[in-house]
N, C-alpha and C positions, 0 to 999 in steps of 0.2 A: 877868470870866472870859473867857478867850480860847478860841475854838472850835478844836478840833484839826482840822487840815487834813492829809490824807494825799495826797501827790502820787503819781500813777501814771504810769509811763513809757509813752508812746504807742508803739504798734507800727505797722508799715506804712510805714516811712520809706524803704525801699529802692525802687529803680526798678521791680523786678519785682512787689513787693507793691503798689505804687501802680497798676500796670497791671492787676492781678488776672489776669495771664496764666496762672499755674499753675491757679487755680480755674476759669477758662474752659476750659482743656484738660481738666481732670478732668470737668467737666460735659458736654463734648462726647464724652468717652470713654464715659460712662454712656449717653448718647443713642445713640451709634453701636452700642454693645453691644446695647441693646434693639432697635434697627432690624435688625441682622443676625440676631438670634435670631428675630424675628418674620418675617423674610424667608425663613429656612430652614424654619420650622414655624409656619404661621399657623392651625393648628387651635384653638388656645386663645384666639384673638382674639375679643372680644365685639363683634358687629356687629348693629345693628338694621336691619331691612329696612323703614325708614320711606320712603314713606307706605303701602306695601302692608300692613304690619302696624302697626296703631295701638298706641301704648303704653297700659298700664293706668293709669287715672287714678282716684284715690280721691275720695270725695265731699267731702273737705276741701280739694281743690285750688282755688286761687284763680285762676279763669279769667277770661274776659271778663265784663263787667258786664251786668246786666239789671234791669229794673224789674218789680215784681209788681203784680198786680191783686187787688181785692176779689172775692168770689164773684159779685157783681152786675156785674162788668166795669169798675168805676171804678178809677182809679189810686190805689194805696195812699199814694203820696207826698203829703205835706201842705205841701211847700215850706218846711220849717223851717230849711233851710240848715245843718243839723248836719253832713251829709256834706261840703259845700263848706268849712265852717269847719275840719273835722278833717283834711282832705286835706293832707298835707305837700308834695305836688308842685303843688298848686293847679291841678289839671287838670279840676275839676268847676265848671261855671258853671250857675247856676239863676236863672231869672226867674219870679217868682210872679205869679199872677193870682187874682182872687176866684173862689171856688167857688160854683156856683149849685145844685148837686144836694143840698145839705144834709148831706153826709157830714162835711165839715170847713170851716174858714174859707177856706183857701187850697189851691191846687193849682199845679203847675208849668206855666207857659205855655211855657217853654223849659227843657230839661234837656240839657246837653251835657257829654260826657266826651271829652277828648282822649287817646286811647290811646298816642300817642307821648310824652306827658309823664307818663302814669300809671306808678307804680312797683309796682303790684299788691300793696300792703301790706295791704289789707283794712280800713283804718281807717274808710272810709266805711260799710262794712257794719256794723261794730261801733257806730258812732255813731248809726245810724238808729233812732229810737224806734219807728217803724211797721213795721220789717222790709220796707221798700219796695225797697231796693236789695240785690242779691245778686251773688255772684261764683261761682255754681254751674252755669254753663252747660256746663262740660266742654270749652269751646273753648280749646285751648292754643296753637294756631298762628294768630296774628293777623297777617294780611298785607294789603297793599294796594299799589296802583300809584301812588297820590298821597297827599298829606297830607290831602286832603278825605276819602279813604276811611277814614282812621284817626280821624276825629271822629264819634262816635256822637251822634245827636240823640235826642229823646224817642221818636219813632216807632220808631227802630232798637232802642232799649232795651226798649220794650214788646213788640216783635215777636220778641225773642230768647227761645226756650223754655229751661226748665231742663234740665240734662243728666243728672240723676240721678233715678231713680224715686221715692225716698222724699221728696224735696223737692217733686216734682210733686204728690204726694198731699196734702201740707200746704197747697198753694196752693188747692186746690179745696174 
């Protein structure tokens, strides 16, 4: 049995079609039309006055990371490496140490998140069995002047408070 093959004639062989000149001119026409319309009457333009007016952020927003504490003030993280293993961008680095307070076997000696590599997918939050890591800080504008400013250590993650009231009540 021979397969039926249907040959289709290819288009775009002329010089103008290969340069896409007509389509570029059409696109520029649309852009210039919008520009001139907005230049004449700019009342319908949507402008945010950031940073004077902060945007409304829902509690489901995946902002900057934080680590949570038990009610007695100990770290909830048991250094199980689930967040590090589940991270697609490999931006989380954990070093474990023995825990002496009897809450669990291990705790993080070092917990580092590189925000420049993070894609804010939230997989680390979903993978954590202890609900130790969260992305509910409400911090949406993460800036820094150097690469070192964008690397969060254990102390930075523990010092970051939650940004939404309902989550803060759950922590306590």
